[in-house]
C-alpha positions in Angstrom: -47.9 -45.9 31.1 -45.1 -46.9 29.0 -45.9 -46.6 25.2 -44.2 -47.9 22.1 -41.4 -45.4 21.1 -41.2 -45.0 17.5 -37.5 -44.5 16.0 -36.5 -41.2 15.6 -34.0 -40.3 12.9 -30.5 -38.7 14.0 -31.2 -35.3 12.4 -34.8 -34.8 14.1 -33.6 -36.4 17.7 -32.1 -32.9 18.9 -35.8 -31.4 18.2 -37.3 -34.3 20.3 -35.0 -33.8 23.4 -35.7 -30.0 23.3 -39.3 -30.5 23.1 -40.0 -33.4 25.5 -41.2 -32.2 29.1 -38.1 -33.1 31.9 -37.9 -32.8 35.5 -34.4 -31.4 36.9 -33.1 -33.0 40.1 -29.6 -32.1 40.3 -29.2 -28.4 40.1 -27.3 -26.2 42.7 -28.7 -22.8 42.2 -25.6 -21.0 43.4 -24.2 -23.2 40.4 -26.2 -21.4 38.0 -25.1 -18.2 38.7 -23.5 -17.0 35.3 -20.8 -14.5 35.1 -22.7 -11.7 34.1 -25.0 -11.7 36.8 -21.9 -12.3 39.5 -20.6 -9.1 38.2 -24.0 -7.0 38.2 -24.2 -8.4 41.8 -20.8 -7.3 42.8 -21.4 -4.1 41.3 -24.9 -3.6 43.0 -23.4 -4.8 46.1 -19.7 -3.4 46.3 -18.2 -6.6 46.5 -14.7 -7.0 44.9 -14.1 -10.3 43.2 -10.7 -11.3 42.1 -11.4 -11.3 38.0 -11.2 -8.0 36.1 -14.0 -9.1 33.2 -16.6 -11.7 32.7 -14.7 -13.5 30.0 -11.7 -13.5 32.6 -13.6 -15.2 35.1 -15.0 -17.5 32.1 -11.4 -18.4 31.2 -10.9 -19.6 34.6 -13.6 -22.5 34.4 -10.9 -24.9 33.7 -11.5 -27.6 36.4 -9.1 -30.7 37.0 -11.2 -32.2 39.7 -14.4 -31.4 42.1 -12.0 -28.9 44.5 -10.8 -26.8 41.9 -14.2 -26.2 41.3 -15.3 -25.6 44.4 -12.7 -23.1 44.9 -14.2 -20.7 42.5 -17.6 -21.5 43.0 -17.5 -20.4 46.3 -15.8 -17.1 45.4 -18.8 -16.5 43.0 -21.4 -17.1 45.6 -19.7 -14.1 47.7 -22.0 -11.8 45.9 -24.9 -12.7 47.3 -26.1 -10.7 50.2 -29.5 -9.6 50.2 -33.0 -11.2 49.5 -33.3 -9.6 46.0 -29.8 -11.4 45.1 -30.9 -14.7 45.8 -34.4 -14.0 44.1 -32.7 -13.0 41.0 -30.2 -15.8 41.0 -32.9 -18.3 41.2 -35.4 -16.5 38.6 -32.6 -16.4 36.1 -32.4 -20.3 36.2 -36.1 -21.1 36.4 -36.7 -18.8 33.2 -33.6 -20.9 31.5 -35.0 -24.0 32.7 -38.5 -23.1 31.4 -36.9 -22.7 27.9 -35.6 -26.1 28.1 -39.0 -27.6 28.8 -38.1 -28.2 32.6 -41.9 -28.4 33.7 -40.5 -29.6 37.7 -37.3 -28.8 39.2 -35.8 -29.8 42.8 -33.5 -27.1 43.7 -30.6 -27.8 45.8 -29.0 -24.6 48.0 -26.2 -24.2 50.0 -27.0 -21.9 53.4 -23.8 -22.6 54.8 -21.7 -20.9 52.3 -24.0 -17.6 52.9 -24.7 -17.9 56.8 -21.0 -18.5 57.1 -20.4 -14.8 55.4 -23.1 -13.2 58.0 -26.1 -13.9 55.6 -29.0 -14.5 57.7 -31.0 -18.2 56.9 -33.9 -15.6 56.1 -32.6 -13.9 53.6 -31.4 -17.3 51.3 -34.7 -19.0 52.1 -37.4 -16.2 51.4 -35.5 -15.4 48.2 -35.4 -18.3 46.6 -38.8 -19.1 48.1 -40.3 -16.0 46.4 -38.8 -16.9 43.2 -40.2 -20.5 42.6 -43.7 -19.2 43.7 -43.4 -16.2 41.1 -41.8 -18.9 38.3 -45.1 -21.2 38.8 -47.4 -18.2 38.6 -45.7 -16.6 35.4 -43.4 -19.3 33.8 -45.5 -22.6 34.5 -42.9 -24.3 36.0 -43.2 -26.0 39.3 -40.1 -25.7 41.9 -39.6 -27.2 45.3 -36.2 -26.5 47.2 -33.9 -29.0 49.4 -31.3 -27.6 51.5 -28.1 -29.0 51.4 -25.3 -29.5 54.2 -21.5 -29.0 53.6 -20.0 -32.6 53.7 -16.6 -30.8 54.4 -17.9 -29.2 57.6 -18.8 -31.0 60.8 -22.0 -32.2 61.5 -22.6 -30.3 64.5 -22.4 -27.2 62.1 -25.1 -29.2 59.7 -27.0 -29.6 63.1 -27.0 -25.8 63.6 -27.9 -24.9 60.2 -31.1 -27.4 60.4 -32.2 -25.6 63.4 -31.5 -22.3 61.9 -34.0 -23.4 58.8 -36.8 -25.3 60.6 -38.9 -22.0 61.2 -38.9 -22.3 57.2 -39.9 -25.9 57.2 -42.7 -25.2 54.8 -40.5 -23.4 52.1 -38.2 -26.8 51.6 -39.2 -30.2 50.7 -35.6 -32.1 51.6 -32.2 -32.1 52.5 -28.9 -33.2 50.8 -25.5 -33.6 51.3 -23.1 -31.8 48.9 -19.5 -30.5 48.5 -16.1 -32.3 48.5 -16.9 -36.0 48.5 -13.5 -37.5 49.1 -12.7 -38.1 53.0 -16.1 -37.3 54.1 -18.4 -40.2 53.6 -22.0 -40.1 54.0 -22.0 -41.7 57.5 -20.5 -38.5 58.7 -23.9 -37.1 59.2 -26.0 -40.3 60.2 -27.6 -38.5 63.3 -28.4 -35.3 61.5 -30.0 -37.2 58.6 -31.8 -39.5 61.3 -33.5 -36.2 62.5 -34.7 -34.8 59.3 -35.8 -38.3 58.6 -38.1 -38.1 61.7 -39.2 -34.6 61.0 -40.3 -35.8 57.6 -38.1 -34.6 55.2 -37.1 -36.0 52.3 -33.2 -37.1 51.8 -30.9 -37.6 49.1 -27.2 -37.3 49.3 -24.3 -36.8 46.6 -22.2 -40.3 46.4 -20.2 -42.2 43.9 -19.2 -38.9 41.7 -15.3 -39.2 42.8 -16.1 -41.3 45.9 -15.9 -45.1 45.8 -19.3 -47.4 45.7 -19.1 -48.0 49.1 -20.3 -44.2 49.7 -23.4 -45.1 47.9 -23.7 -48.2 50.2 -23.4 -46.3 53.2 -25.8 -43.4 51.8 -28.4 -45.9 51.5 -28.3 -47.9 54.5 -27.0 -45.7 57.1 -28.6 -42.0 55.7 -31.5 -44.1 54.5 -31.7 -41.5 51.4 -34.4 -41.8 48.7 -32.1 -40.8 46.1 -28.4 -40.8 45.1 -27.1 -37.6 43.3 -24.6 -38.6 40.8 -23.7 -42.3 41.7 -22.3 -43.1 38.1 -19.4 -45.3 40.3 -22.2 -47.5 41.1 -21.0 -49.3 37.7 -17.8 -50.7 39.2 -20.1 -52.6 42.0 -22.2 -55.3 40.3 -24.1 -56.1 43.6 -24.7 -52.4 44.2 -26.2 -52.2 40.4 -28.5 -55.0 41.3 -29.8 -53.5 44.6 -30.3 -49.9 42.9 -32.4 -51.4 40.0 -34.5 -53.5 42.2 -35.4 -51.2 44.8 -35.9 -48.4 42.1 -33.5 -45.9 43.6 -32.9 -42.9 41.3 -29.5 -41.6 40.3 -29.7 -38.3 39.4 -26.6 -38.0 36.8 -24.9 -35.0 35.4 -22.9 -35.8 32.2 -21.3 -32.4 31.4 -20.6 -32.0 35.0 -18.7 -35.6 35.0 -16.9 -34.3 31.8 -15.7 -30.9 33.5 -14.5 -32.5 36.3 -12.6 -35.2 34.8 -14.9 -38.1 36.1 -14.9 -39.6 32.3 -11.9 -38.6 30.0 -14.7 -37.7 27.2 -18.3 -37.8 27.0 -18.3 -40.8 25.0 -16.9 -43.0 27.6 -19.8 -41.8 30.0 -22.2 -44.7 31.4 -25.6 -43.2 31.4 -26.3 -45.7 28.6 -25.0 -48.6 30.6 -26.9 -47.6 33.8 -30.2 -47.5 31.7 -29.7 -50.6 30.1 -29.2 -52.2 33.9 -32.5 -51.1 34.7 -31.6 -48.1 37.0 -33.9 -45.1 37.5 -31.3 -42.9 36.1 -31.9 -39.0 34.9 -30.0 -36.6 33.2 -29.5 -32.9 35.4 -27.1 -30.2 34.8 -25.5 -29.7 38.5 -23.9 -26.3 37.8 -25.1 -25.1 34.4 -23.2 -21.8 34.7 -19.6 -23.4 35.5 -20.2 -26.7 33.6 -21.1 -25.5 30.3 -24.9 -26.5 29.8 -28.0 -26.4 31.1 -30.8 -29.5 30.7 -30.9 -29.3 26.9 -27.3 -29.1 26.2 -26.5 -31.7 28.5 -29.3 -34.2 26.8 -27.6 -32.8 23.0 -24.3 -33.2 24.0 -24.7 -36.5 26.1 -26.8 -38.1 23.2 -24.5 -37.1 20.2 -21.5 -38.5 22.0 -22.7 -41.7 23.2 -25.2 -42.9 20.4 -28.2 -43.0 23.0 -31.7 -43.1 20.9 -35.3 -41.9 21.0 -36.3 -44.7 23.4 -33.7 -43.9 26.1 -35.0 -40.1 25.6 -38.0 -41.4 26.9 -36.7 -43.5 29.5 -34.8 -40.5 30.7 -38.1 -38.2 30.6 -40.0 -41.2 32.4 -37.4 -41.7 34.8 -37.1 -37.8 35.8 -40.7 -37.2 36.8 -40.6 -40.8 38.6 -37.3 -40.1 40.3 -39.3 -36.6 41.6 -41.0 -35.7 45.0 -44.1 -34.2 43.5 -47.4 -36.1 44.4 -48.4 -39.0 42.4 -51.1 -37.0 40.5 -49.0 -34.5 39.2 -46.5 -37.3 37.9 -49.4 -38.9 36.2 -50.0 -35.5 34.3 -46.6 -34.9 33.6 -46.1 -38.4 32.4 -49.1 -38.1 30.2 -47.5 -35.0 28.6 -44.7 -36.9 27.8 -46.6 -39.4 25.7 -48.3 -37.1 24.1 -44.8 -35.7 22.9 -43.7 -38.8 22.1 -46.8 -40.0 20.3 -47.2 -37.0 18.5 -43.5 -36.7 17.3 -42.4 -37.4 13.6 
C-alpha cells in the first residue's frame, strides 16, 4: 500500500536514498568484476591480460558506445575459469549490493562468454548459484539468476546454450537477451524465447538502449517478454509509452551506464523522471557497475543530484523495483512494507 511521502530536504535526501530497501533487476555479474579482482584471478589462473596494472585497466574504461565497452568486458571475463572464480565474483557483488541496502537482486549471467572458452556450463552456474545461496544465509540478501543469450551470436547457438543449461533448471529463473543491440533485433530469437516460455521461464530482453523503439515493440509482441531492460528510447514513441504504462511493463533503467555509453550526453539530460511522470514502472539499476562508475546507491545519488528528482520519486522507484521483480507476492508485500517503514519514519 502506498503512503503519503513527506518532503525531504536536499541535504537529507542522499541518506534516504542509501537507507531505503531496493531491488536490483539489471546487473550483469561479469560487469561487476572489479579491476583488482580481475588481476587477482589472472594471477591465480595464470591468465595473461593486456594491461600492466589495475590503474592502466581502469584508464581503459573510456567508452564511446556499447561495442567499445563490450570489447573490454569480454577481455576481463577471460580470467574466469573455475567454479571458485565465479563464486568469488558473485559473492563480491552480493556483499557490495547488501551494503547498498539491496534486499533482492536478479542477476544476469552470460554463459556463452565462458563456454566459448571451454569453461563448462556446470562450472559457471554452480559457482554463481552457490554464492547466491551463501549470500542469503550470511548477508540476508535474496538473489536469483537469469541466463542471457548473446544477441550477436545465432539463435542456433542460443538453443545449444539452453540445452546445456537445462540440467540446472532449478538454479535459474529466466532468460534474457544482451550484448550488441544494433543490427540484432529481438525477433532474431523468436523461436528460442518461445521454447523458454514453454519451459515456464521468465522472459526479459535488452531493448531500446541504443536500438530504436521498434525493438521494444518486437520484444513485447514477438518474444513476449515480461520486462524490458533499458528501454529509454521508448520516450520517442508516444503510443509505446502509453502501452508500457497501461500494461505495467517494467523498464530496468541504468542511468550511469547510459551516461558512460553516451546514450545521454550528460546525466541531467536523462529521461528517468519523464518515464516516472508518464506512469511507467521504471527502476534504477547499475548494469555493469565495475565499468560504469557506480553500484546501486551511486546510481541513485548521482541521478537524483543531476536531475532534481525528489523523495516521492525515490519512493516510487523503490516500490517499482519490488513490483517489477519475479519474487512471490508474499515476499513482495514484505519488502514493500519495509520500504513504507523507512519512508514513514524518515525525517
